[in-house]
matplotlib code that plots the C-alpha trace (Angstrom):
import matplotlib.pyplot as plt

x = [104.2, 103.7, 104.1, 101.5, 99.3, 97.4, 96.4, 98.5, 101.0, 101.1, 103.2, 105.1, 107.5, 107.7, 104.2, 102.3, 98.6, 97.4, 93.6, 90.7, 87.5, 84.7, 81.9, 80.2, 79.5, 76.8, 75.6, 78.6, 81.2, 82.5, 84.0, 84.5, 88.0, 89.1, 92.7, 95.5, 97.8, 98.4, 97.0, 93.8, 94.3, 97.7, 96.0, 96.1, 99.5, 101.7, 100.4, 98.6, 97.1, 96.7, 95.4, 97.8, 98.4, 99.0, 96.4, 94.2, 95.8, 93.8, 94.4, 92.9, 91.4, 90.0, 86.5, 85.8, 85.8, 83.3, 83.5, 86.4, 86.7, 87.8, 85.6, 87.3, 87.0, 89.0, 89.8, 87.6, 84.9, 81.9, 78.8, 77.6, 77.5, 81.2, 82.1, 80.1, 81.9, 85.2, 84.1, 86.9, 89.6, 92.8, 94.7, 98.5, 101.3, 104.9, 107.1, 109.7, 107.3, 106.8, 109.0, 111.5, 110.2, 111.8, 114.2, 111.4, 108.8, 108.3, 105.7, 103.5, 104.2, 107.9, 106.8, 104.7, 106.7, 109.4, 110.4, 109.2, 111.3, 111.0, 113.4, 115.5, 115.9, 113.6, 111.7, 108.0, 106.6, 106.3, 104.3, 101.1, 99.2, 98.7, 95.2, 93.7, 90.2, 90.2, 91.6, 95.2, 97.2, 97.3, 100.1, 99.0, 101.7, 101.5, 103.1, 102.4, 100.6, 97.3, 97.8, 97.6, 98.2, 97.2, 99.3, 98.8, 101.3, 102.6, 106.2, 105.7, 104.7, 106.9, 110.0, 112.1, 111.1, 114.3, 113.3, 116.9, 117.9, 114.7, 113.1, 110.6, 111.2, 108.1, 107.5, 104.0, 101.9, 102.4, 100.5, 99.5, 102.0, 101.6, 100.8, 97.4, 97.1, 99.9, 97.7]
y = [115.8, 112.4, 108.9, 107.2, 107.1, 110.1, 109.5, 109.9, 107.1, 104.1, 103.8, 101.1, 102.5, 99.1, 99.4, 101.9, 102.5, 102.0, 102.3, 102.0, 100.0, 102.5, 100.0, 96.9, 96.4, 93.8, 90.9, 88.5, 90.2, 92.7, 95.9, 99.5, 100.7, 104.3, 104.1, 106.2, 105.5, 107.8, 105.2, 103.9, 100.4, 100.2, 99.4, 95.8, 95.8, 95.0, 91.6, 90.8, 93.7, 93.6, 95.6, 97.8, 95.2, 92.4, 90.2, 90.2, 89.5, 89.5, 88.7, 91.6, 91.2, 94.2, 93.7, 97.2, 100.9, 103.5, 107.2, 107.7, 104.0, 100.7, 97.6, 94.5, 91.1, 90.4, 86.8, 85.4, 88.0, 86.2, 88.2, 91.7, 91.7, 90.7, 93.4, 96.1, 95.1, 96.1, 99.7, 102.1, 99.4, 100.7, 98.4, 98.3, 96.7, 96.0, 99.1, 96.8, 95.9, 99.5, 100.9, 103.5, 107.1, 109.2, 111.9, 114.6, 112.3, 110.8, 108.8, 110.8, 108.2, 109.3, 112.8, 112.0, 112.9, 114.9, 118.2, 121.4, 124.5, 128.0, 129.3, 130.8, 127.3, 127.9, 124.8, 125.2, 121.7, 118.3, 116.9, 115.4, 114.5, 115.1, 115.5, 115.7, 117.0, 117.4, 120.9, 120.0, 118.5, 120.1, 119.7, 119.5, 120.7, 120.0, 123.1, 122.3, 119.7, 121.3, 123.3, 122.1, 124.4, 123.5, 124.7, 124.3, 121.7, 123.7, 124.4, 128.0, 127.2, 124.1, 124.8, 122.1, 118.4, 116.8, 113.2, 112.0, 115.0, 114.5, 117.9, 120.1, 123.8, 126.0, 129.6, 130.1, 133.1, 136.0, 135.5, 131.9, 130.4, 133.2, 132.0, 133.5, 131.6, 133.9, 137.0]
z = [86.5, 88.0, 86.8, 89.0, 92.1, 93.3, 96.9, 100.0, 100.2, 102.4, 105.5, 103.7, 101.1, 99.4, 98.0, 95.9, 95.6, 92.0, 92.6, 94.9, 94.6, 93.9, 94.2, 92.7, 89.0, 88.1, 90.1, 89.7, 91.8, 89.3, 90.7, 89.6, 90.3, 90.4, 88.9, 90.3, 87.3, 84.3, 82.0, 83.7, 82.3, 83.9, 87.2, 86.0, 84.4, 87.4, 88.5, 91.7, 93.8, 97.6, 100.4, 102.4, 105.1, 102.5, 104.2, 101.0, 97.6, 94.4, 90.7, 88.8, 85.4, 83.5, 81.9, 80.6, 81.1, 82.3, 83.0, 85.5, 86.4, 85.0, 85.4, 86.7, 88.4, 91.5, 92.3, 95.1, 94.7, 93.3, 94.4, 94.3, 98.1, 98.3, 95.7, 97.6, 100.8, 99.2, 98.4, 99.5, 99.5, 98.2, 95.9, 96.1, 94.1, 95.1, 94.3, 92.7, 89.8, 88.7, 85.9, 87.0, 86.6, 83.9, 84.9, 84.9, 86.5, 89.9, 91.8, 94.1, 96.8, 96.8, 97.8, 100.8, 103.9, 102.1, 103.7, 102.1, 102.1, 100.5, 97.9, 100.7, 102.3, 105.3, 106.4, 105.9, 106.6, 105.0, 102.1, 103.6, 100.5, 96.8, 95.3, 91.9, 91.7, 88.0, 87.6, 88.3, 91.1, 94.6, 97.1, 100.7, 103.1, 106.9, 108.4, 112.0, 114.1, 113.3, 110.1, 106.5, 103.5, 100.0, 97.1, 93.4, 92.2, 89.3, 88.2, 89.1, 92.7, 93.1, 91.1, 92.6, 93.1, 94.4, 95.3, 95.5, 97.7, 99.8, 99.5, 97.6, 97.1, 96.9, 95.9, 97.3, 96.4, 98.9, 102.1, 101.5, 104.0, 106.6, 110.1, 110.7, 114.0, 115.4, 115.0]

ax = plt.figure().add_subplot(projection="3d")
ax.plot(x, y, z, "-o")
ax.set_aspect("equal")
plt.show()
């Protein structure tokens, strides 16, 4: 369903997360990167990557692949210790360098914060995050200040993804969205 990036989006709509540093690789500053792009090697296809604030900018050069990650060199990272210090760092690119999504595709970052309504038009909450744990995408909907509901992100449960109109329509399984806190 999606063209790129799996994690919750940035607070800056002008950037998109394409991957995260998963750890060091080797002793000369190599890193393992968990890509959030459909094609893992695309993590390096859009030019320079940066941290969310833009304070750190890196040239990224792929050096190989391993199970679930790509191996890379980031400019300025010359030792294993420097690479290890980057573990968990999310890597972003400017939104403007990404290709437009096809008509039936979208970027996950475009969905974060969108209102979610049921098939009757009743407001249920907002998209809080999207996750992929290997068995298919999951849509996390924040229904109140303290409640999150996780829905399978399938066409049956999420029949309408209207990025231009600014909404998602869901048809959750019976009882899933019931407010158990009210009982």
